[in-house]
Chimera marker file (.cmm) of the C-alpha trace (Angstrom):
<marker_set name="trace">
<marker id="1" x="0.000" y="0.000" z="0.000" r="1" g="1" b="0" radius="0.5"/>
<marker id="2" x="1.248" y="3.479" z="-0.855" r="1" g="1" b="0" radius="0.5"/>
<marker id="3" x="2.016" y="5.944" z="1.883" r="1" g="1" b="0" radius="0.5"/>
<marker id="4" x="0.193" y="8.791" z="0.065" r="1" g="1" b="0" radius="0.5"/>
<marker id="5" x="-2.612" y="8.823" z="-2.501" r="1" g="1" b="0" radius="0.5"/>
<marker id="6" x="-3.541" y="11.675" z="-4.847" r="1" g="1" b="0" radius="0.5"/>
<marker id="7" x="-7.287" y="12.357" z="-4.754" r="1" g="1" b="0" radius="0.5"/>
<marker id="8" x="-7.087" y="15.722" z="-6.553" r="1" g="1" b="0" radius="0.5"/>
<marker id="9" x="-8.863" y="14.254" z="-9.614" r="1" g="1" b="0" radius="0.5"/>
<marker id="10" x="-11.430" y="12.366" z="-7.558" r="1" g="1" b="0" radius="0.5"/>
<marker id="11" x="-15.175" y="12.965" z="-7.712" r="1" g="1" b="0" radius="0.5"/>
<marker id="12" x="-17.993" y="12.220" z="-5.294" r="1" g="1" b="0" radius="0.5"/>
<marker id="13" x="-20.712" y="9.793" z="-6.161" r="1" g="1" b="0" radius="0.5"/>
<marker id="14" x="-21.099" y="6.303" z="-7.511" r="1" g="1" b="0" radius="0.5"/>
<marker id="15" x="-18.053" y="4.695" z="-9.036" r="1" g="1" b="0" radius="0.5"/>
<marker id="16" x="-20.187" y="3.222" z="-11.797" r="1" g="1" b="0" radius="0.5"/>
<marker id="17" x="-22.841" y="5.638" z="-13.084" r="1" g="1" b="0" radius="0.5"/>
<marker id="18" x="-26.399" y="4.350" z="-13.196" r="1" g="1" b="0" radius="0.5"/>
<marker id="19" x="-28.127" y="4.058" z="-16.545" r="1" g="1" b="0" radius="0.5"/>
<marker id="20" x="-31.584" y="5.565" z="-16.704" r="1" g="1" b="0" radius="0.5"/>
<marker id="21" x="-32.521" y="5.546" z="-13.026" r="1" g="1" b="0" radius="0.5"/>
<marker id="22" x="-31.732" y="7.900" z="-10.155" r="1" g="1" b="0" radius="0.5"/>
<marker id="23" x="-32.278" y="7.311" z="-6.455" r="1" g="1" b="0" radius="0.5"/>
<marker id="24" x="-34.306" y="10.127" z="-4.871" r="1" g="1" b="0" radius="0.5"/>
<marker id="25" x="-36.251" y="10.812" z="-1.709" r="1" g="1" b="0" radius="0.5"/>
<marker id="26" x="-39.907" y="11.652" z="-2.264" r="1" g="1" b="0" radius="0.5"/>
<marker id="27" x="-42.714" y="12.215" z="0.206" r="1" g="1" b="0" radius="0.5"/>
<marker id="28" x="-46.070" y="10.713" z="-0.763" r="1" g="1" b="0" radius="0.5"/>
<marker id="29" x="-49.340" y="10.762" z="1.121" r="1" g="1" b="0" radius="0.5"/>
<marker id="30" x="-49.771" y="7.652" z="3.275" r="1" g="1" b="0" radius="0.5"/>
<marker id="31" x="-52.980" y="6.633" z="1.496" r="1" g="1" b="0" radius="0.5"/>
<marker id="32" x="-51.245" y="6.812" z="-1.895" r="1" g="1" b="0" radius="0.5"/>
<marker id="33" x="-48.342" y="4.689" z="-0.739" r="1" g="1" b="0" radius="0.5"/>
<marker id="34" x="-50.625" y="2.152" z="0.975" r="1" g="1" b="0" radius="0.5"/>
<marker id="35" x="-52.729" y="1.786" z="-2.167" r="1" g="1" b="0" radius="0.5"/>
<marker id="36" x="-49.691" y="1.195" z="-4.395" r="1" g="1" b="0" radius="0.5"/>
<marker id="37" x="-48.276" y="-1.326" z="-1.907" r="1" g="1" b="0" radius="0.5"/>
<marker id="38" x="-51.616" y="-3.176" z="-1.864" r="1" g="1" b="0" radius="0.5"/>
<marker id="39" x="-51.691" y="-3.187" z="-5.649" r="1" g="1" b="0" radius="0.5"/>
<marker id="40" x="-48.107" y="-4.442" z="-5.720" r="1" g="1" b="0" radius="0.5"/>
<marker id="41" x="-49.010" y="-7.330" z="-3.403" r="1" g="1" b="0" radius="0.5"/>
<marker id="42" x="-51.942" y="-8.304" z="-5.613" r="1" g="1" b="0" radius="0.5"/>
<marker id="43" x="-50.043" y="-7.984" z="-8.887" r="1" g="1" b="0" radius="0.5"/>
<marker id="44" x="-46.729" y="-9.469" z="-7.738" r="1" g="1" b="0" radius="0.5"/>
<marker id="45" x="-44.815" y="-6.400" z="-8.926" r="1" g="1" b="0" radius="0.5"/>
<marker id="46" x="-42.912" y="-3.740" z="-7.010" r="1" g="1" b="0" radius="0.5"/>
<marker id="47" x="-44.815" y="-0.702" z="-5.776" r="1" g="1" b="0" radius="0.5"/>
<marker id="48" x="-42.047" y="1.651" z="-6.927" r="1" g="1" b="0" radius="0.5"/>
<marker id="49" x="-42.301" y="0.172" z="-10.415" r="1" g="1" b="0" radius="0.5"/>
<marker id="50" x="-46.054" y="0.769" z="-10.402" r="1" g="1" b="0" radius="0.5"/>
<marker id="51" x="-45.622" y="4.393" z="-9.292" r="1" g="1" b="0" radius="0.5"/>
<marker id="52" x="-42.974" y="4.901" z="-11.983" r="1" g="1" b="0" radius="0.5"/>
<marker id="53" x="-45.304" y="3.469" z="-14.649" r="1" g="1" b="0" radius="0.5"/>
<marker id="54" x="-48.173" y="5.707" z="-13.505" r="1" g="1" b="0" radius="0.5"/>
<marker id="55" x="-45.925" y="8.752" z="-13.841" r="1" g="1" b="0" radius="0.5"/>
<marker id="56" x="-44.610" y="7.643" z="-17.239" r="1" g="1" b="0" radius="0.5"/>
<marker id="57" x="-48.161" y="7.129" z="-18.525" r="1" g="1" b="0" radius="0.5"/>
<marker id="58" x="-49.157" y="10.582" z="-17.390" r="1" g="1" b="0" radius="0.5"/>
<marker id="59" x="-46.095" y="12.278" z="-18.874" r="1" g="1" b="0" radius="0.5"/>
<marker id="60" x="-46.764" y="10.620" z="-22.219" r="1" g="1" b="0" radius="0.5"/>
<marker id="61" x="-50.144" y="12.399" z="-22.261" r="1" g="1" b="0" radius="0.5"/>
<marker id="62" x="-49.060" y="15.750" z="-20.798" r="1" g="1" b="0" radius="0.5"/>
<marker id="63" x="-46.463" y="18.153" z="-22.229" r="1" g="1" b="0" radius="0.5"/>
<marker id="64" x="-46.173" y="20.282" z="-19.049" r="1" g="1" b="0" radius="0.5"/>
<marker id="65" x="-43.836" y="19.537" z="-16.098" r="1" g="1" b="0" radius="0.5"/>
<marker id="66" x="-45.210" y="17.776" z="-13.025" r="1" g="1" b="0" radius="0.5"/>
<marker id="67" x="-45.420" y="19.693" z="-9.738" r="1" g="1" b="0" radius="0.5"/>
<marker id="68" x="-46.355" y="18.268" z="-6.324" r="1" g="1" b="0" radius="0.5"/>
<marker id="69" x="-50.072" y="19.036" z="-6.708" r="1" g="1" b="0" radius="0.5"/>
<marker id="70" x="-50.182" y="17.461" z="-10.144" r="1" g="1" b="0" radius="0.5"/>
<marker id="71" x="-48.287" y="14.415" z="-8.922" r="1" g="1" b="0" radius="0.5"/>
<marker id="72" x="-50.828" y="13.816" z="-6.146" r="1" g="1" b="0" radius="0.5"/>
<marker id="73" x="-53.701" y="14.173" z="-8.646" r="1" g="1" b="0" radius="0.5"/>
<marker id="74" x="-52.065" y="11.711" z="-11.055" r="1" g="1" b="0" radius="0.5"/>
<marker id="75" x="-51.521" y="9.125" z="-8.338" r="1" g="1" b="0" radius="0.5"/>
<marker id="76" x="-55.122" y="9.441" z="-7.116" r="1" g="1" b="0" radius="0.5"/>
<marker id="77" x="-56.456" y="9.047" z="-10.672" r="1" g="1" b="0" radius="0.5"/>
<marker id="78" x="-54.349" y="5.959" z="-11.233" r="1" g="1" b="0" radius="0.5"/>
<marker id="79" x="-55.469" y="4.471" z="-7.916" r="1" g="1" b="0" radius="0.5"/>
<marker id="80" x="-59.144" y="5.005" z="-8.811" r="1" g="1" b="0" radius="0.5"/>
<marker id="81" x="-58.582" y="3.051" z="-12.031" r="1" g="1" b="0" radius="0.5"/>
<marker id="82" x="-57.232" y="0.015" z="-10.181" r="1" g="1" b="0" radius="0.5"/>
<marker id="83" x="-59.577" y="0.076" z="-7.178" r="1" g="1" b="0" radius="0.5"/>
<link id1="1" id2="2" r="1" g="1" b="0" radius="0.2"/>
<link id1="2" id2="3" r="1" g="1" b="0" radius="0.2"/>
<link id1="3" id2="4" r="1" g="1" b="0" radius="0.2"/>
<link id1="4" id2="5" r="1" g="1" b="0" radius="0.2"/>
<link id1="5" id2="6" r="1" g="1" b="0" radius="0.2"/>
<link id1="6" id2="7" r="1" g="1" b="0" radius="0.2"/>
<link id1="7" id2="8" r="1" g="1" b="0" radius="0.2"/>
<link id1="8" id2="9" r="1" g="1" b="0" radius="0.2"/>
<link id1="9" id2="10" r="1" g="1" b="0" radius="0.2"/>
<link id1="10" id2="11" r="1" g="1" b="0" radius="0.2"/>
<link id1="11" id2="12" r="1" g="1" b="0" radius="0.2"/>
<link id1="12" id2="13" r="1" g="1" b="0" radius="0.2"/>
<link id1="13" id2="14" r="1" g="1" b="0" radius="0.2"/>
<link id1="14" id2="15" r="1" g="1" b="0" radius="0.2"/>
<link id1="15" id2="16" r="1" g="1" b="0" radius="0.2"/>
<link id1="16" id2="17" r="1" g="1" b="0" radius="0.2"/>
<link id1="17" id2="18" r="1" g="1" b="0" radius="0.2"/>
<link id1="18" id2="19" r="1" g="1" b="0" radius="0.2"/>
<link id1="19" id2="20" r="1" g="1" b="0" radius="0.2"/>
<link id1="20" id2="21" r="1" g="1" b="0" radius="0.2"/>
<link id1="21" id2="22" r="1" g="1" b="0" radius="0.2"/>
<link id1="22" id2="23" r="1" g="1" b="0" radius="0.2"/>
<link id1="23" id2="24" r="1" g="1" b="0" radius="0.2"/>
<link id1="24" id2="25" r="1" g="1" b="0" radius="0.2"/>
<link id1="25" id2="26" r="1" g="1" b="0" radius="0.2"/>
<link id1="26" id2="27" r="1" g="1" b="0" radius="0.2"/>
<link id1="27" id2="28" r="1" g="1" b="0" radius="0.2"/>
<link id1="28" id2="29" r="1" g="1" b="0" radius="0.2"/>
<link id1="29" id2="30" r="1" g="1" b="0" radius="0.2"/>
<link id1="30" id2="31" r="1" g="1" b="0" radius="0.2"/>
<link id1="31" id2="32" r="1" g="1" b="0" radius="0.2"/>
<link id1="32" id2="33" r="1" g="1" b="0" radius="0.2"/>
<link id1="33" id2="34" r="1" g="1" b="0" radius="0.2"/>
<link id1="34" id2="35" r="1" g="1" b="0" radius="0.2"/>
<link id1="35" id2="36" r="1" g="1" b="0" radius="0.2"/>
<link id1="36" id2="37" r="1" g="1" b="0" radius="0.2"/>
<link id1="37" id2="38" r="1" g="1" b="0" radius="0.2"/>
<link id1="38" id2="39" r="1" g="1" b="0" radius="0.2"/>
<link id1="39" id2="40" r="1" g="1" b="0" radius="0.2"/>
<link id1="40" id2="41" r="1" g="1" b="0" radius="0.2"/>
<link id1="41" id2="42" r="1" g="1" b="0" radius="0.2"/>
<link id1="42" id2="43" r="1" g="1" b="0" radius="0.2"/>
<link id1="43" id2="44" r="1" g="1" b="0" radius="0.2"/>
<link id1="44" id2="45" r="1" g="1" b="0" radius="0.2"/>
<link id1="45" id2="46" r="1" g="1" b="0" radius="0.2"/>
<link id1="46" id2="47" r="1" g="1" b="0" radius="0.2"/>
<link id1="47" id2="48" r="1" g="1" b="0" radius="0.2"/>
<link id1="48" id2="49" r="1" g="1" b="0" radius="0.2"/>
<link id1="49" id2="50" r="1" g="1" b="0" radius="0.2"/>
<link id1="50" id2="51" r="1" g="1" b="0" radius="0.2"/>
<link id1="51" id2="52" r="1" g="1" b="0" radius="0.2"/>
<link id1="52" id2="53" r="1" g="1" b="0" radius="0.2"/>
<link id1="53" id2="54" r="1" g="1" b="0" radius="0.2"/>
<link id1="54" id2="55" r="1" g="1" b="0" radius="0.2"/>
<link id1="55" id2="56" r="1" g="1" b="0" radius="0.2"/>
<link id1="56" id2="57" r="1" g="1" b="0" radius="0.2"/>
<link id1="57" id2="58" r="1" g="1" b="0" radius="0.2"/>
<link id1="58" id2="59" r="1" g="1" b="0" radius="0.2"/>
<link id1="59" id2="60" r="1" g="1" b="0" radius="0.2"/>
<link id1="60" id2="61" r="1" g="1" b="0" radius="0.2"/>
<link id1="61" id2="62" r="1" g="1" b="0" radius="0.2"/>
<link id1="62" id2="63" r="1" g="1" b="0" radius="0.2"/>
<link id1="63" id2="64" r="1" g="1" b="0" radius="0.2"/>
<link id1="64" id2="65" r="1" g="1" b="0" radius="0.2"/>
<link id1="65" id2="66" r="1" g="1" b="0" radius="0.2"/>
<link id1="66" id2="67" r="1" g="1" b="0" radius="0.2"/>
<link id1="67" id2="68" r="1" g="1" b="0" radius="0.2"/>
<link id1="68" id2="69" r="1" g="1" b="0" radius="0.2"/>
<link id1="69" id2="70" r="1" g="1" b="0" radius="0.2"/>
<link id1="70" id2="71" r="1" g="1" b="0" radius="0.2"/>
<link id1="71" id2="72" r="1" g="1" b="0" radius="0.2"/>
<link id1="72" id2="73" r="1" g="1" b="0" radius="0.2"/>
<link id1="73" id2="74" r="1" g="1" b="0" radius="0.2"/>
<link id1="74" id2="75" r="1" g="1" b="0" radius="0.2"/>
<link id1="75" id2="76" r="1" g="1" b="0" radius="0.2"/>
<link id1="76" id2="77" r="1" g="1" b="0" radius="0.2"/>
<link id1="77" id2="78" r="1" g="1" b="0" radius="0.2"/>
<link id1="78" id2="79" r="1" g="1" b="0" radius="0.2"/>
<link id1="79" id2="80" r="1" g="1" b="0" radius="0.2"/>
<link id1="80" id2="81" r="1" g="1" b="0" radius="0.2"/>
<link id1="81" id2="82" r="1" g="1" b="0" radius="0.2"/>
<link id1="82" id2="83" r="1" g="1" b="0" radius="0.2"/>
</marker_set>
């Protein structure tokens, strides 16, 4: 092992960059999260995957960016469809 290492060219973050997905923290209403978890249990798929698909479907239909209010509305609409 070397006595000294040069980290002047080093960068923070993952050593291997992810392709197409980013880890984030997001706060969802408890009822939204519970409904997606229930749906995930029934369908045998992950609840995060289901939320991601609901957002992708909405974005394909809407040219405007999604804000927090819009996100809640989208999730409620998607939950009504599956309930």
